[in-house]
N, C-alpha and C positions, 0 to 999 in steps of 0.2 A: 868376832871371837878373839879371845886372848890366849897366849901361851903361858903355861904355868910349870914351874920346876918344883917337884915334890921330892924330898929326901928324908930318909930315916934320921931321927935324932938319937944319938947314942950308938951302942954296939949293934952289929948285925950278926946273923947266924946263917948257916947253910940253908939253901932252898928258900931264901927270903928274897923278895924284891926289895931293893934298897933305893930305888929312885924311878921317877917317871917324868916325862915331859908330856903334858896334856893340853889339848886345845879345848877350852870351855869358856862360857860366858862369865863365870865368877869363881872364886875360891871354893865355895861350897860344892859347886858342880865338878870342879877339878878333883877335889878330895873324894867325891862319890865315885867318879870314874876310876880313880886309882884303887879305891877299896874293892871294886868289882873285879880287878885284875890281881888282887893280892896273892902272895904265895903263903908259905908257912907262917909268916909274921902275923897274918890275920887281917881282915878288913878294917878292924877298929884302929889299927896303927895309922891308917891313912886319913881317917876322919877325926882323930884326936890330935890337936896341936901340941900336946905334951910329948907325942911320940914321932911326929913328923913335921917338917917345915913345908910351907907352900909359898912360893914367891912368884910374882908375875915377871915374866921375861919381857924386857923392852928392847927396842931396836938398838938403842945406844949401848956402848960397852966395848970392851977389849975383844980382839979376835981370839978365838980359842975354842976348846971343847966345852960344850954346855954340860953334858953328863956322860960319864963312862961308868957303866955298872958291871963289875966283874966280881962274882962271888961263887966260884966253882967249888964243888964239894969234894 
């Protein structure tokens, strides 16, 4: 299984999920899992590449936070 980083493209609003880190076999499965956990942004946000990005996380890279999601209302 691979790790995937999904993030909203564009502006976000209250009660929205704005990012996920998902373990899945491929991008389609990662997007499906994120869509099932969607907030007020709606599940289509996570399955549509125009509204969200989906990047495979690899072991190489700089040390640091992968995702901090803070959108309190």
